[in-house]
N, C-alpha and C positions, 0 to 999 in steps of 0.2 A: 547293244554290244558288235561286232563286228564280227564275221566270221573269216576261215582263211579256206582259201577254195585246195584243193586235194589234189597235191603233185606229186610222184617220187620224185627222189632227190638218192643218190647212193653212200646210205651211212657208213662211217667208219665203223671199225668194232666197239660194241656197243654206248653209241651212238644215237640219239634220234631220227630217225630224216623227216622232211617236210611232210608227209605223208601223217608219220606218228605227231609230228606239232600240229600240224591240224584237227586232229584226233582231242587229243588235251586242248584246245583251244576254244573248241565247238562244243568239248563233253564239258565244261567246266558252264556253258548255257545252260545247261539239267540241270546241274548242282546246284548255283544260284536260287534256278526257278522253282527246287526242292526247297529249298532254304540253307542248302549245305553249302553256304563260305565260305566255310573255310578249307572243305574238301577242294572247292573250287578256285579257290589260291594255291593252294600247296600246286592244284594238276598245272596253273600257270607260269608257279612258279618255278618246274621242271622244262616247262615251255620256252621258256622265253632265255637260259642259255644255249639251249640247243639253235633255236630260232639264229640267236648272235652269230653261232659256228655257221652254220648256213648262210646266213650275210656277208660272212667274212670271208668263206669261203667265194661266192659266188653274188654280188652285191644286184647284179641284172636280174638274175632270176629268184632273189630269195627277198629283196626290201619290203616286198609287200607281206611275206611272211611274218619281218622281223616287228615292222608298224604296227599289228594284227595283235600281236601277242603281243606287245607293250601294252597297248591299247587297251585289252581286254583285263593284263593286270593293275594294270593305273587305278581302271575303273572300279574294280572289284575289290582292292584297295580301299579308294575314296567310298565307296559304298558302307565298309565295317569301321570308318571312323578311322584309317589310318590315312590317313592327309599327306601327313607327313613325309610318307613316306613316299607319296608319289612324283616328289619334286625332282629326285634324280633320273627319274623314268622316263617325265617331264622332258625335260633336257633332250635325253638318248631320243623320242620321239621328232624332236626340234630336227636334231643331224641327222638321225638317220632319213628326212625327208626334205635334205637337202642334198646338190652336189650331184646331181644323176648324169648318168653317162647318155651321148647322144643318141641312142638306142632308147633309149626309156621316157626319154622327150616323145621320140617317133614315136612308139608302143605305147603311148598312152598314162604310162605309170608315173609321171608327174603330176599329171592330172587328176588320175585314178586317188591317189594321195592329198591332194591341196586343201581339203574339207579335213583331214585328221590333223594333219601341219596348221592348222589355221586353230582348230581347238585347242593343240595343243599348247599354243602359244596362249590365248585367250583362259585358259585354265591353270598355266604356270605362272599367267599374269594374278591372279585371282588367289592363289597361293603366296606366290612371293609375299603382296602385300600381305596376308593373312598372319605371315611369319617378321611382318617387320621390312622386308627387303625393296622399298616402295621404287628407290630407282631401279632393283631391275625388272616389280613391276609395269613398270613405265616403258622399258627395253622392250619388257615382251611383248605388250600392248601396241606401242608402235607398231613396232616387225606386223602384228598380226594386221591393224589397219592397211601395212602401206600393201604389203603379197594379196589381200582381199581382193577377188576380180572385183572390176568395175562393170557397170550397169551401160550400154549402151543408152546416146543422148539421139533422137525419144530409144524408152525403151525395147525390149524384144520380147517375146513371148520364150519364157524361162529365165529372163532377169529377177522374179521377183527371190529366185532365193540368191543368188547376188547381190539384191541388197539390204534384205534381211540380216548379212552377215557381216557387210561392213557396216552397216547402222550400228548393228550388237557390239561390233571391236568399237568406233566413234565413242558409244557411250560408256561404255567401259576405259579407253583412255583417258575422256572426260574429266573424267569421275577421280581417277589418281592423281592427272594431272592440276582439279582443283582439288585434292587431299596432300596434295605436295605443296602449293602455295602460287601453283605458273597459276594464276583465275584466266590471265587472259588469252593466254594459251588453250583454257581448257573450254574456251567462252566460243572460241574458234573452231575448236574440234565439234561444241556443239553443234556449232551454223551449219557445219560441213553436216552432222547426219541427221538434222532437220533436210536439209533440201534434200541430201538421199533417201529421205523417209519418204519426199513427197512423190516421188518416182513407181512407185509404188502403190498397188491397192488397199491396201493393210494401214488402216484407219490406225490401228493401238498401236502402231510402232511408230507413225508419224504422233500419235498422241505422247510418247513416252519419248520421243526424245524434246516433243515442244517444253513438254513438263521439266525435264531435267533443264533443259534452256535455260523455260522460263525461273525456274528457283533460285541457278545459278545466277541471272541477271539482277531478279528481286535482291540478293546478297550483296550485291553491286551497287545498291538504290536503281539502277537505271528502271525505273519503276516503269517508264511509260511502254519500253524495249519488250518488260517483263509479263505488263496483259496483255499485250499483245500475243506473245506468247503460248502464255496458260491460258487466255480464248482461245487459243486455238487446241489446246490439248482436252478443253474443257471441249472442248463442241465435237471434235473426235471420241473420247470418252462416253460419251452421253450414247450413241449411236449404238454402243456394245455394253450397256452397265448391265442389259438384262438376258449376257450371254452367257452361256453355262462355262461352255467353252474360252471366255475369258472373266478368268477367276478377279484377277486384279483389276481388270477395269473400274470394278466399284468404288476401292476403298484406292486407285489409282483419279477418280474425278473426285472425290471429296473431298482430296489432298490439294488437287490444282482447281478446284471449285475457292477453298476456302484462303487459296495463297494467294487466289488474281481479288479475292474480296484484302487481301491485306493491301495487296498495290492500289489498289484504289482509293482504299481507306486512307493512307497516307500521301496520295494528291487531293485528298479533301475531297472526294468525290464518294460518300459515303451512301447517298441516295444507290448511284449503279453497288454501290459493295454488298448491301445488304443483299439482296436475290444469292447471289454467290453464300453466302458466308448460309445462308436457309437450306439450299441446293447444297451444302459441305453436311449441313448437320443432316438433313435427310439423311444423305446416303448413310451415314454415319448409324444411323440408325438401324440401317437396313441389316446390318452387318451382326457376328457377334457379338451381343452385349456381355455374351460370359467372357470375351478376351479384355485381359487389363490393356490392350494397347487400343485397345476399340474403346474400352470407354475412358481413355486418356486422350484420345482424339476427338471426340466425341461432346468431352469437358470442353475443353479447348477452342473448340470450332461455338460451341455454344457461347464462350470468353468475349471471342473475339464477335459476335455476332451482337452481344452487347453494348460491349464499346462504343461499336460502330451507332446501336440506336440510342443512346445517351449522345451523342453529336447531333442526332436529329430531334430531340426531345420528344423521345419516343421509351421516357422513363419506366411505364406502366407493363411495355414488353421486354425492356431492360431486364429488369427484374427478375421476369418469370426464367429467361436465360440465365441467368446469374445464380439464382436459386437453384436449379438445375445444377448447373455446373455443379457448385458448388456441395452440392450430394453426390456430384459423380467423385468427389476430389476428394471427399472425407472420410471414405474406408482406410485405404492406403496411408493418409495423413495420420489417420488414428496409431496405423500399424508403425508410425514412425520415420515412414520416406522422407525424407529432405526437399526432394524437389516436389511429393504433392503436397507438404506441409507450407512452400514458397507459393504452389501455386494458391491453394484455399484460402491463404492469408492477402492474397491479389486481389480474388475472388470478395473475397467476405469484407476488405475495406468497400471493394463498388459496392455492396449490395447495403451495405447497413445507411451509405450516402442515398442511391435510389429510393429505401424505402423510407427515408427521413422526406424527400422531396416529395411520396406524394403522402405525406402526412400518418404515415403509418407506425409513431414515436416507439411502442413498448417492443414489438420488431426492429424495428433497429434497433434498440437500446443494446436487446438480448445479442442481436449479430455481429454486432460491435463490442463487445464486449466478450466474443468467442474471440475474433480477432483481434482485439488484445491481446488474449493470454497465449494466441497462436504465436503474435510476432513480437510481447516481448514489448508491448509500448502501454505504456498507464493511460487507463480510458480517462478522457477529460468531463469535469463535470458536466 
């Protein structure tokens, strides 16, 4: 959280001056660090009205005081599960970081508060989306994207932070546009994000942009374009799969490899697809097996791998992958999950056929009976 610079301002009787506001804001950091979040919020609720009064009295002098007080209160409320209370505060930050006086532009106040403004707009977009206001979320994300500083062409030292912020805004906007069904717009924004990401040395951000765009293109059956982007993502994530500072890289590598396999398989390039499905499986195995989401992703990648292997007449390998996939789906399916029952039925339907091809008739019959009971299908003789 930000801190407020301490500078005195003559208070009215009974009012907090700028120094007192700064003390409350800065003291809230210590309270929060000690786990005394309610007390931190209490002090910030005292600081914000005082900062508003100071700002109304002298915007040039006290704009930063107000923005930092609002940012800290918003952050503490979000951290304590009260995100719904933050939307008015975020709107106020956005309003307070506009309409600068000429002297504020000259003295650097506008530039100093720009990151607060962009951050507030992006957080506002996410919270409006969570509240169901998709149009409002898109408007906020669009403003954040449009107002984000652009890097030089070619980039100069110090542009990496600009690129990172701009790409993050574009990724957010692209996802919101996709949610709104504005797919072509979302693809154009995704292409811009990927182009900007290539300007800096952060290969993970390039991978994120390429993955985002690749998934969108795949959903539109633009298979060759999707494969190109997903291959970019795979190659970039591989560089960071072992990096403890990039905890999402391994999970995203697994997703990118799996979807690249899907794109290739849909183009009937199954021989090329298999190594990517296998890579997805390997990466999922290295993640937390106790996490239900990881188990589902591993089961899904095994199923996708098996489908591809079947097309290549590699039936023994396909059966092994389907057997493991079924084992992963069974616990949740037995607990009544509709999603897992459907997935398990799909896997079992392929598995009993594969076992039959291999001549393992007894096992095939057992699996077929399980599939029939699950799918509500009467087993044929």
